[in-house]
C-alpha positions as CSV (number, residue, x, y, z in Angstrom):
1,M,-156.1,-154.6,-108.0
2,A,-158.0,-156.5,-110.7
3,R,-159.1,-154.8,-113.8
4,V,-162.6,-155.6,-115.2
5,I,-163.7,-155.0,-118.7
6,L,-167.5,-155.4,-119.3
7,F,-169.0,-155.9,-122.8
8,T,-172.6,-155.6,-123.7
9,C,-173.2,-157.3,-127.0
10,N,-176.1,-157.7,-129.3
11,S,-174.1,-158.8,-132.3
12,A,-173.0,-162.4,-132.8
13,K,-169.7,-161.3,-134.4
14,K,-168.9,-159.0,-131.5
15,L,-169.8,-161.8,-129.1
16,A,-167.4,-164.2,-130.7
17,E,-164.6,-161.6,-130.7
18,N,-165.2,-160.8,-127.0
19,R,-165.1,-164.5,-126.2
20,L,-161.6,-164.7,-127.8
21,L,-160.6,-161.8,-125.6
22,C,-162.0,-163.5,-122.6
23,K,-159.9,-166.5,-123.4
24,F,-156.6,-164.7,-123.3
25,S,-157.3,-161.9,-120.8
26,A,-156.5,-164.2,-117.9
27,F,-152.9,-164.1,-118.9
28,R,-152.7,-160.4,-118.3
29,G,-154.7,-160.5,-115.0
30,V,-157.9,-158.9,-116.5
31,Q,-161.3,-160.2,-115.9
32,V,-163.5,-159.9,-118.9
33,H,-167.2,-160.5,-118.8
34,S,-169.5,-160.7,-121.8
35,R,-173.2,-159.9,-121.5
36,T,-176.0,-160.6,-124.0
37,N,-179.8,-160.7,-123.9
38,S,-180.0,-164.0,-125.8
39,T,-179.8,-167.4,-124.2
40,M,-176.7,-169.6,-124.4
41,A,-178.2,-171.9,-127.0
42,Q,-179.0,-168.9,-129.2
43,E,-175.5,-167.5,-128.7
44,I,-174.0,-170.7,-130.0
45,A,-176.3,-170.8,-132.9
46,N,-175.7,-167.2,-133.8
47,T,-171.8,-167.7,-133.9
48,G,-172.2,-169.2,-137.4
49,P,-171.5,-172.7,-138.7
50,L,-169.0,-174.9,-136.9
51,K,-165.8,-175.9,-138.7
52,T,-164.5,-179.5,-138.4
53,I,-160.8,-179.9,-137.7
54,R,-159.2,-183.4,-137.9
55,E,-155.8,-184.0,-136.3
56,G,-154.5,-187.5,-135.5
57,S,-157.4,-189.6,-134.2
58,A,-159.4,-186.6,-133.0
59,E,-162.1,-184.6,-134.8
60,I,-163.2,-181.3,-133.2
61,L,-165.9,-178.8,-134.0
62,V,-164.9,-175.2,-133.6
63,A,-166.3,-171.8,-134.2
64,E,-164.6,-169.4,-136.5
65,H,-162.9,-167.5,-133.6
66,V,-161.6,-170.3,-131.6
67,F,-157.9,-170.4,-131.0
68,Y,-156.5,-173.4,-132.9
69,N,-152.9,-173.3,-134.2
70,P,-152.0,-176.0,-136.7
71,V,-148.3,-175.0,-136.2
72,Q,-148.3,-176.9,-132.9
73,E,-149.1,-180.3,-134.4
74,F,-145.5,-181.2,-134.1
75,N,-145.7,-180.3,-130.4
76,R,-148.8,-182.4,-129.9
77,D,-147.5,-185.4,-131.8
78,L,-144.2,-185.4,-129.9
79,S,-146.1,-185.1,-126.6
80,I,-148.1,-188.2,-127.5
81,C,-144.9,-190.1,-128.2
82,V,-143.4,-189.0,-124.9
83,L,-146.5,-189.8,-122.9
84,T,-146.8,-193.2,-124.5
85,T,-143.2,-194.0,-123.6
86,F,-143.6,-192.6,-120.0
87,S,-146.9,-194.6,-119.5
88,R,-144.9,-197.8,-120.3
89,I,-142.1,-196.8,-117.9
90,Y,-144.6,-195.8,-115.3
91,Q,-146.4,-199.1,-115.3
92,R,-143.1,-201.0,-115.3
93,E,-141.9,-199.0,-112.3
94,K,-145.2,-199.7,-110.4
95,N,-144.9,-203.4,-111.2
96,E,-141.4,-203.5,-109.9
97,L,-142.5,-201.7,-106.7
98,C,-145.3,-204.2,-106.2
99,Q,-142.8,-207.1,-106.7
100,R,-140.6,-205.7,-104.0
101,K,-143.5,-205.3,-101.6
102,N,-145.2,-208.5,-102.6
103,A,-148.4,-206.5,-102.8
104,S,-149.9,-208.3,-105.8
105,S,-149.8,-211.9,-107.0
106,D,-150.0,-210.7,-110.6
107,A,-147.1,-208.4,-110.1
108,S,-145.1,-211.0,-108.2
109,N,-145.4,-213.3,-111.2
110,G,-143.9,-210.6,-113.4
111,E,-146.9,-210.1,-115.6
112,E,-147.3,-206.6,-117.1
113,T,-150.7,-205.0,-117.6
114,K,-151.6,-204.7,-121.2
115,L,-152.0,-201.1,-122.1
116,E,-154.6,-199.9,-124.6
117,A,-155.4,-196.6,-126.0
118,G,-159.0,-195.3,-125.4
119,V,-159.6,-197.7,-122.6
120,K,-159.7,-196.6,-118.9
121,H,-157.0,-198.1,-116.7
122,E,-157.5,-197.7,-113.0
123,N,-153.8,-197.8,-112.3
124,G,-153.0,-195.6,-115.3
125,L,-152.0,-192.0,-115.8
126,R,-154.0,-189.1,-114.4
127,I,-153.2,-186.2,-116.7
128,L,-154.0,-182.5,-116.3
129,E,-154.1,-180.3,-119.3
130,A,-154.3,-177.0,-117.5
131,L,-155.0,-174.8,-120.5
132,S,-157.1,-176.8,-122.9
133,A,-158.7,-174.2,-125.2
134,T,-160.6,-176.5,-127.8
135,G,-159.7,-179.7,-125.9
136,L,-158.0,-181.0,-129.0
137,R,-154.8,-182.1,-127.1
138,S,-156.8,-183.9,-124.4
139,I,-158.9,-185.7,-126.9
140,R,-155.8,-186.9,-128.7
141,Y,-154.2,-187.9,-125.4
142,A,-157.3,-190.0,-124.6
143,K,-157.6,-191.7,-128.0
144,E,-153.9,-192.3,-128.8
145,I,-152.0,-192.8,-125.4
146,P,-152.4,-196.2,-123.8
147,G,-152.7,-196.6,-120.1
148,V,-154.7,-193.5,-119.2
149,K,-156.9,-193.4,-116.1
150,E,-158.3,-189.9,-116.3
151,I,-157.7,-186.6,-118.2
152,I,-158.7,-183.3,-116.7
153,A,-159.3,-180.8,-119.5
154,N,-159.3,-177.4,-117.8
155,D,-159.8,-173.8,-119.0
156,L,-160.7,-170.5,-117.5
157,S,-163.1,-169.6,-120.3
158,K,-166.6,-170.8,-120.0
159,S,-167.1,-170.9,-123.7
160,A,-163.9,-172.9,-124.1
161,V,-165.2,-175.4,-121.5
162,E,-168.5,-175.7,-123.4
163,S,-166.5,-176.4,-126.6
164,I,-164.5,-179.1,-124.8
165,E,-167.7,-180.7,-123.5
166,Q,-169.2,-180.7,-127.1
167,N,-166.0,-182.1,-128.6
168,V,-165.6,-184.8,-125.9
169,K,-169.1,-186.1,-126.6
170,H,-168.5,-185.8,-130.4
171,N,-165.5,-188.1,-130.1
172,Q,-167.2,-190.5,-127.7
173,I,-164.4,-190.2,-125.2
174,D,-166.3,-188.9,-122.2
175,H,-165.4,-191.9,-120.1
176,L,-161.8,-190.6,-120.0
177,I,-162.0,-186.8,-120.1
178,K,-163.4,-184.7,-117.5
179,P,-163.9,-181.0,-118.5
180,S,-163.1,-178.5,-115.8
181,F,-164.0,-174.8,-115.6
182,N,-161.4,-173.4,-113.2
183,D,-158.3,-171.2,-112.9
184,A,-155.3,-173.4,-113.6
185,M,-153.3,-172.3,-110.6
186,T,-156.3,-172.7,-108.3
187,L,-156.9,-176.2,-109.6
188,M,-153.3,-177.3,-109.0
189,Y,-153.1,-175.7,-105.5
190,T,-156.3,-177.6,-104.5
191,S,-154.7,-180.8,-105.7
192,T,-151.6,-180.8,-103.5
193,K,-152.8,-183.7,-101.3
194,P,-151.1,-187.0,-102.3
195,E,-154.5,-188.6,-103.1
196,H,-155.2,-185.7,-105.6
197,H,-151.8,-185.6,-107.3
198,F,-151.5,-185.8,-111.1
199,T,-149.3,-188.2,-112.9
200,A,-148.6,-185.8,-115.7
201,I,-149.3,-182.1,-116.1
202,D,-149.2,-180.4,-119.5
203,L,-148.6,-176.6,-119.5
204,D,-148.7,-174.9,-122.9
205,P,-149.6,-171.2,-122.2
206,Y,-149.5,-168.3,-124.5
207,G,-146.1,-166.8,-123.4
208,H,-144.2,-167.7,-120.3
209,P,-145.2,-170.7,-118.1
210,T,-143.5,-169.5,-114.9
211,R,-146.6,-168.4,-113.1
212,F,-147.9,-172.0,-113.2
213,L,-144.8,-173.8,-112.0
214,D,-145.3,-173.3,-108.3
215,G,-148.6,-175.1,-108.3
216,A,-147.4,-177.7,-110.9
217,V,-144.4,-178.9,-108.8
218,Q,-146.6,-179.3,-105.7
219,S,-149.5,-181.2,-107.4
220,I,-147.4,-183.6,-109.4
221,E,-146.8,-187.1,-107.9
222,D,-143.4,-188.4,-107.1
223,G,-141.8,-189.4,-110.4
224,G,-144.5,-187.6,-112.3
225,L,-144.0,-185.9,-115.6
226,L,-144.2,-182.2,-116.4
227,L,-144.7,-181.2,-120.1
228,I,-143.9,-177.4,-120.3
229,T,-143.9,-175.0,-123.3
230,A,-142.6,-171.5,-123.5
231,T,-143.3,-169.3,-126.5
232,D,-141.8,-166.0,-125.4
233,M,-138.6,-166.7,-127.3
234,A,-137.7,-163.0,-127.8
235,V,-137.4,-162.6,-124.0
236,L,-135.5,-165.9,-123.5
237,A,-133.1,-165.2,-126.5
238,G,-131.7,-162.1,-125.0
239,N,-133.7,-159.3,-126.6
240,S,-135.1,-158.1,-123.3
241,P,-132.8,-159.4,-120.5
242,E,-134.6,-157.3,-117.8
243,S,-137.9,-159.0,-118.7
244,C,-136.3,-162.4,-118.6
245,Y,-134.9,-161.8,-115.2
246,V,-138.4,-160.7,-113.9
247,K,-140.0,-163.9,-115.4
248,Y,-137.4,-166.6,-115.1
249,G,-134.8,-165.2,-112.6
250,S,-132.0,-165.4,-115.2
251,V,-130.2,-163.0,-117.4
252,P,-129.9,-164.3,-121.1
253,L,-127.1,-163.4,-123.5
254,K,-127.4,-162.6,-127.1
255,T,-125.4,-165.5,-128.5
256,K,-125.7,-167.9,-131.4
257,A,-126.5,-170.6,-128.8
258,C,-129.5,-168.6,-127.5
259,H,-132.1,-171.4,-128.2
260,E,-130.2,-173.9,-126.1
261,M,-129.6,-171.2,-123.5
262,A,-133.4,-170.6,-123.5
263,L,-133.9,-174.3,-122.6
264,R,-131.4,-174.1,-119.8
265,I,-133.0,-170.9,-118.4
266,L,-136.4,-172.6,-118.3
267,L,-135.0,-175.8,-116.7
268,R,-133.2,-173.8,-114.1
269,C,-136.4,-172.0,-113.3
270,I,-138.3,-175.3,-112.8
271,E,-135.4,-176.7,-110.7
272,T,-135.3,-173.7,-108.4
273,T,-139.1,-173.8,-108.0
274,A,-139.1,-177.5,-107.1
275,T,-136.2,-177.4,-104.6
276,R,-138.3,-175.0,-102.4
277,Y,-140.5,-177.9,-101.6
278,G,-137.8,-180.6,-101.2
279,R,-138.2,-181.8,-104.8
280,Y,-135.9,-181.9,-107.7
281,M,-136.0,-182.3,-111.5
282,K,-134.7,-184.8,-114.0
283,P,-134.9,-183.7,-117.6
284,L,-136.0,-186.5,-120.1
285,L,-136.1,-184.4,-123.2
286,S,-135.6,-180.7,-124.1
287,I,-136.4,-179.4,-127.5
288,S,-136.1,-176.1,-129.3
289,A,-138.5,-176.1,-132.3
290,D,-140.1,-173.5,-134.5
291,F,-140.9,-170.5,-132.3
292,Y,-141.0,-172.2,-128.9
293,I,-139.2,-174.5,-126.5
294,R,-140.6,-177.6,-124.9
295,V,-139.3,-179.6,-122.0
296,F,-140.3,-182.9,-120.5
297,V,-139.1,-183.4,-117.0
298,R,-139.8,-185.8,-114.1
299,I,-140.2,-184.4,-110.5
300,Y,-138.9,-186.5,-107.6
301,T,-138.8,-185.9,-103.9
302,G,-135.5,-186.0,-102.0
303,R,-134.0,-183.3,-99.8
304,Y,-130.5,-184.7,-100.1
305,A,-130.6,-184.7,-103.9
306,C,-131.8,-181.0,-103.7
307,K,-128.5,-180.1,-102.2
308,K,-126.8,-181.0,-105.5
309,S,-128.8,-178.4,-107.3
310,S,-126.2,-175.7,-107.1
311,S,-123.6,-177.9,-108.8
312,K,-126.0,-178.1,-111.8
313,Q,-126.3,-174.4,-112.3
314,S,-123.8,-172.0,-113.7
315,M,-123.1,-168.4,-114.6
316,V,-122.1,-167.7,-118.2
317,F,-119.4,-165.3,-119.3
318,Q,-119.4,-164.2,-122.9
319,C,-116.6,-162.2,-124.5
320,T,-118.0,-159.0,-126.2
321,G,-115.4,-159.4,-129.0
322,C,-114.9,-163.0,-130.0
323,E,-118.0,-164.3,-128.2
324,A,-116.0,-167.1,-126.3
325,L,-118.2,-168.7,-123.7
326,T,-117.0,-169.7,-120.2
327,L,-119.2,-171.4,-117.6
328,Q,-118.7,-171.0,-113.8
329,P,-120.8,-173.4,-111.6
330,L,-122.5,-172.0,-108.5
331,G,-121.5,-175.1,-106.5
332,V,-119.1,-178.1,-106.7
333,L,-119.2,-181.6,-105.4
334,K,-115.9,-182.9,-103.8
335,P,-115.4,-186.6,-103.0
336,N,-115.1,-187.1,-99.2
337,P,-114.9,-190.9,-98.8
338,T,-115.0,-192.5,-95.3
339,E,-114.9,-196.1,-94.1
340,A,-118.6,-196.1,-93.4
341,N,-119.5,-194.3,-96.7
342,P,-116.9,-194.6,-99.5
343,Q,-119.2,-192.7,-101.8
344,Q,-119.7,-189.7,-99.5
345,I,-119.4,-186.2,-101.1
346,K,-118.8,-182.8,-99.8
347,F,-120.6,-179.7,-101.0
348,G,-118.5,-176.6,-101.7
349,I,-118.4,-173.4,-103.7
350,P,-115.9,-172.8,-106.5
351,T,-113.1,-170.2,-106.4
352,G,-113.1,-167.7,-109.2
353,P,-113.8,-165.9,-111.4
354,F,-113.1,-168.3,-114.2
355,V,-112.2,-165.4,-116.5
356,G,-110.0,-162.4,-116.2
357,S,-111.0,-158.8,-116.6
358,R,-110.1,-159.1,-120.4
359,C,-110.5,-162.0,-122.8
360,E,-107.3,-164.0,-123.2
361,H,-108.0,-164.4,-127.0
362,C,-109.0,-160.9,-128.1
363,N,-108.5,-158.6,-125.1
364,H,-112.2,-157.5,-124.9
365,Q,-114.4,-157.4,-121.9
366,H,-117.1,-159.9,-120.9
367,H,-120.8,-159.9,-120.4
368,M,-122.2,-162.1,-117.5
369,G,-125.4,-163.9,-117.9
370,G,-127.3,-166.7,-116.0
371,P,-127.6,-168.6,-113.9
372,I,-128.6,-171.5,-116.3
373,W,-129.0,-175.2,-116.0
374,S,-125.6,-176.7,-116.9
375,A,-126.4,-180.4,-116.4
376,P,-127.6,-182.6,-119.3
377,L,-130.7,-181.6,-121.2
378,H,-131.8,-185.2,-122.0
379,D,-131.8,-188.6,-120.5
380,E,-130.1,-191.1,-122.8
381,D,-132.0,-194.2,-121.5
382,F,-135.3,-192.4,-122.1
383,L,-134.2,-191.2,-125.5
384,A,-133.5,-194.8,-126.6
385,E,-136.9,-196.1,-125.4
386,L,-138.6,-193.0,-127.0
387,L,-137.0,-193.8,-130.4
388,E,-138.4,-197.4,-130.0
389,T,-141.9,-195.9,-129.6
390,V,-141.5,-193.7,-132.6
391,E,-140.4,-196.7,-134.7
392,Q,-143.4,-198.7,-133.8
393,E,-146.2,-199.1,-136.3
394,D,-148.8,-197.3,-134.2
395,S,-146.7,-194.1,-134.3
396,K,-146.4,-194.1,-138.1
397,R,-149.9,-192.6,-138.4
398,L,-148.6,-189.3,-137.0
399,T,-148.3,-186.6,-139.6
400,T,-145.0,-185.2,-138.3
401,I,-143.4,-188.6,-137.5
402,R,-140.6,-188.1,-140.0
403,R,-139.6,-184.9,-138.4
404,I,-139.9,-186.3,-134.9
405,Y,-137.6,-189.2,-135.8
406,G,-135.0,-186.9,-137.4
407,T,-135.0,-184.5,-134.5
408,L,-134.7,-187.2,-131.9
409,T,-131.8,-188.9,-133.8
410,V,-129.9,-185.6,-133.9
411,I,-130.6,-185.1,-130.1
412,R,-129.3,-188.6,-129.4
413,E,-126.1,-187.8,-131.3
414,E,-125.5,-184.7,-129.2
415,L,-122.8,-184.5,-126.5
416,H,-125.1,-184.4,-123.6
417,D,-122.4,-183.4,-121.0
418,I,-121.4,-180.3,-123.0
419,P,-123.5,-177.1,-122.3
420,L,-124.0,-174.6,-125.2
421,Y,-122.3,-174.5,-128.6
422,Y,-120.7,-172.3,-131.1
423,A,-121.9,-171.5,-134.6
424,L,-119.5,-172.1,-137.5
425,D,-120.8,-169.2,-139.6
426,R,-120.5,-166.8,-136.8
427,M,-117.0,-167.7,-135.9
428,C,-115.9,-167.4,-139.5
429,G,-117.7,-164.0,-139.7
430,I,-115.9,-162.7,-136.6
431,L,-112.5,-163.5,-138.3
432,K,-113.8,-162.3,-141.8
433,L,-112.7,-165.7,-143.0
434,E,-113.8,-167.7,-146.1
435,S,-116.1,-170.2,-144.5
436,I,-114.6,-173.6,-143.7
437,G,-116.5,-176.8,-144.4
438,M,-118.4,-178.2,-141.5
439,L,-117.0,-181.7,-142.2
440,T,-113.5,-180.3,-142.4
441,L,-113.7,-178.6,-139.0
442,R,-115.3,-181.6,-137.4
443,S,-112.6,-183.9,-138.9
444,A,-109.8,-181.6,-137.5
445,L,-111.3,-181.8,-134.0
446,L,-111.8,-185.6,-134.2
447,Y,-108.2,-186.1,-135.5
448,A,-106.9,-184.0,-132.6
449,G,-108.7,-186.3,-130.1
450,Y,-111.7,-184.2,-129.2
451,R,-115.5,-185.0,-129.4
452,V,-117.8,-183.0,-131.6
453,S,-121.5,-183.1,-132.5
454,Y,-124.3,-181.0,-133.8
455,S,-127.0,-179.4,-131.7
456,H,-130.6,-179.9,-132.7
457,A,-131.2,-176.2,-132.2
458,S,-128.9,-175.1,-135.1
459,R,-127.7,-176.5,-138.4
460,T,-124.3,-174.7,-138.1
461,S,-123.7,-175.6,-134.5
462,I,-120.4,-177.0,-133.1
463,K,-120.9,-178.7,-129.7
464,T,-117.4,-179.9,-128.6
465,D,-115.3,-180.6,-125.5
466,A,-112.4,-178.8,-127.1
467,P,-111.6,-175.4,-125.6
468,I,-112.3,-172.3,-127.7
469,S,-108.6,-171.9,-128.1
470,V,-108.4,-175.1,-130.2
471,L,-111.2,-173.8,-132.5
472,W,-109.3,-170.6,-133.0
473,D,-106.1,-172.6,-133.7
474,I,-107.9,-174.6,-136.4
475,L,-109.2,-171.4,-138.0
476,R,-105.7,-169.9,-137.9
477,C,-104.5,-173.0,-139.9
478,W,-107.4,-172.4,-142.3
479,H,-106.3,-168.8,-142.6
480,R,-103.0,-169.9,-144.0
481,L,-104.7,-171.7,-146.8
482,H,-107.4,-168.9,-147.3
483,P,-105.8,-165.7,-146.0
484,V,-107.9,-162.7,-144.9
485,K,-107.3,-159.5,-146.8
486,A,-104.7,-157.2,-145.2
487,D,-107.0,-154.3,-144.9
488,R,-109.1,-156.2,-142.4
489,F,-106.4,-156.2,-139.8
490,L,-107.4,-153.1,-137.8
491,E,-106.3,-152.3,-134.3
492,G,-108.8,-153.3,-131.6
493,V,-110.8,-155.8,-133.6
494,P,-111.0,-159.5,-132.6
495,L,-109.6,-160.9,-135.9
496,T,-106.4,-158.9,-135.5
497,A,-105.7,-160.2,-132.0
498,I,-106.6,-163.8,-132.9
499,L,-105.1,-164.2,-136.4
500,R,-101.7,-162.6,-135.6
501,K,-101.0,-165.4,-133.2
502,Q,-99.4,-168.6,-134.5
503,P,-101.3,-171.9,-134.1
504,S,-99.9,-173.9,-131.2
505,Q,-100.0,-177.1,-133.4
506,E,-100.9,-178.3,-136.9
507,Y,-104.3,-179.7,-137.6
508,N,-105.4,-182.1,-140.3
509,L,-107.5,-180.1,-142.7
510,E,-107.3,-182.4,-145.7
511,D,-108.6,-185.8,-144.7
512,I,-112.2,-186.4,-143.7
513,H,-112.5,-188.4,-140.5
514,P,-114.7,-191.5,-140.8
515,E,-117.0,-190.2,-137.9
516,A,-117.1,-186.6,-139.1
517,N,-120.4,-187.2,-141.0
518,P,-123.0,-188.2,-138.4
519,P,-125.5,-191.0,-139.2
520,S,-128.5,-188.6,-139.2
521,R,-126.8,-186.7,-142.1
522,K,-125.8,-189.8,-143.9
523,E,-129.4,-191.2,-143.8
524,S,-130.8,-187.7,-145.0
525,L,-133.2,-187.5,-142.0
526,S,-135.4,-184.5,-141.4
527,R,-133.0,-182.8,-139.1
528,F,-133.5,-179.1,-139.6
529,P,-136.7,-178.7,-141.6
530,E,-137.7,-175.5,-143.3
531,N,-140.9,-173.7,-142.3
532,P,-143.7,-175.2,-144.4
533,T,-145.6,-171.9,-144.9
534,A,-145.1,-168.2,-144.8
535,H,-145.5,-166.3,-141.4
536,W,-144.9,-169.6,-139.6
537,G,-145.3,-168.7,-135.9
538,P,-147.6,-168.5,-132.8
539,G,-150.0,-165.8,-134.2
540,T,-151.3,-163.1,-131.9
541,R,-153.9,-163.2,-129.2
542,A,-156.4,-161.1,-131.2
543,T,-156.0,-163.1,-134.5
544,Q,-158.4,-165.6,-135.9
545,M,-156.5,-169.0,-135.9
546,V,-159.0,-171.2,-137.6
547,N,-159.6,-169.4,-140.9
548,D,-156.9,-168.7,-143.6
549,N,-156.6,-164.9,-142.8
550,K,-154.3,-165.3,-139.9
551,M,-150.9,-163.7,-139.0
552,V,-152.0,-160.2,-140.2
553,K,-149.7,-158.6,-137.7
554,S,-146.6,-160.6,-138.7
555,A,-147.2,-160.1,-142.4
556,Q,-147.5,-156.3,-141.9
557,N,-144.2,-156.2,-139.9
558,Q,-142.1,-158.2,-142.3
559,N,-138.7,-156.5,-142.9
560,K,-140.0,-153.3,-141.3
561,R,-136.4,-152.5,-140.2
562,K,-135.0,-152.8,-143.7
563,Q,-137.5,-150.5,-145.3
564,K,-136.1,-147.0,-146.0
565,R,-138.1,-144.2,-144.6
566,A,-138.2,-141.1,-146.7
567,P,-139.0,-137.7,-145.0
568,K,-142.7,-137.0,-145.3
569,N,-144.5,-133.7,-145.4
570,D,-147.8,-133.0,-143.6
571,E,-150.0,-134.1,-146.5
572,T,-148.2,-137.4,-146.9
573,K,-148.5,-138.1,-143.2
574,A,-152.2,-137.4,-143.2
575,L,-152.7,-139.6,-146.2
576,D,-150.7,-142.5,-144.5
577,N,-152.8,-142.1,-141.3
578,D,-156.0,-142.5,-143.4
579,V,-154.7,-145.5,-145.2
580,K,-153.6,-147.2,-141.9
581,A,-157.0,-146.4,-140.3
582,D,-158.8,-148.0,-143.3
583,S,-156.6,-151.1,-143.7
584,E,-156.4,-152.0,-140.0
585,S,-157.7,-155.4,-139.3
586,P,-160.7,-155.6,-137.0
587,D,-159.2,-158.6,-135.3
588,R,-156.4,-156.5,-133.9
589,K,-158.5,-153.9,-132.3
590,V,-158.6,-154.1,-128.5
591,P,-161.1,-151.9,-126.7
592,K,-159.4,-149.3,-124.6
593,T,-162.5,-148.2,-122.6
594,I,-163.8,-149.8,-119.5
595,T,-167.3,-150.4,-120.8
596,T,-168.2,-150.9,-124.5
597,D,-171.6,-151.1,-126.0
598,C,-171.8,-152.7,-129.4
């Protein structure tokens, strides 16, 4: 049953606050209507002076209470680089298809269409930004991405759509952008016919994107691109496994690899949604950055390829003591060659479980999480072409280009066939060891014949094809050089069970392997940048994002668990209640009544 909140406002300030609530209420299934006696022109005039925001090639005019988050500039810059690369690939694939069909004399001659930004291309990309807010992202797409046919800038808020229309005219880009006042899911469901399909769909909601996935995988064209953001990292990282299962259909584990696991949970959710309609997913790029994750995937049609989906998903077992990770796939592919089809495969299910009732390393029990996407997170060919786009002169105008280049370089160095990773500081912490140098550990693995890399999600990550037993062996050798105190060896703790065993072989801990230091580190690229400002995050739904007084809630809750709470008497409690009531930000107040007159 829908809930309706009705506001009657005579104050411009209240009107602006209620508009902000209207914008985000749709995510909770609440219908909010604002009512005033003034005309629309008077309302806009009464909201106060507009503020100009410049980002990239776009310049937008926003009111004080419009939700604009500068934290996401890296997200928007990276999306522009990805779409620019995809546009080039998309046109190349269309030309190759025309050559095969001999449908165009130009294509048959091998000539490629010259793509320009800000110019309408009839055979270009048709992009949907389902949740546009100010329209900044759509305007930047129109002005900075070459080969665009049309961009639909949609929002459920009437005031947001009016802001989009104003900003589109202000940027003189109305020949490419079409504002849309509609529910995002309704718009996608009414675009499921092939002639109405979108080439790219950008979903960047506040929170989880799963409610939009069903419409997105049906309204995207074959080979189209989905750009999806999830900001509910507390849920995806294991703080609320029951909520994650409700939203994504997977159980997360509290592990140091939680950010990569969050990516794999989201990708698995996209894959299972697509396979219901005979479609499957191919990840091009998956990134964990700041407070969110962002994935770029292509959707294809093919019922036979959908049958391989179970072999790309796995359950995850994590030891409760030493935190060793073991993956068990849901399905396996077995070669079944015949004379007619030497490449034929047979679909099967694995025998298991892959772990015993107790961990072989520390004798603790296991937690089970998943299922997760266990196939590669990135496409190597696309990464190579994306880096070429980033290195071009046109991309150097982007403010965050240095960070984009550093992050993509680390991603390209990753071992793409190895799911999840371990954290060096956590492993040393479990064994109460003096921390071993990262280059020393990487060198020991390389000398032993294994591969190793960083993960872009953590600066202390160890992504390797070596089993966890080899990592423990290396740390046992390190323990000989830097022994743990004797009083640390207690019965039942992981370090006792692990360090009392002798290493199965000796490892080289003295010499540094020539490949231990990756090129991204040698070149001092921006690999794991620090947050540029305090309270760096997504903000709250009831927070002003344009002015400087944002993140009030985050500032108030800083280190709240570390603060010692002394017992209080009745007078102290009453005084604290008065102080809280006086200091509470009006931006955080949400009306609890059904009808409010202001």
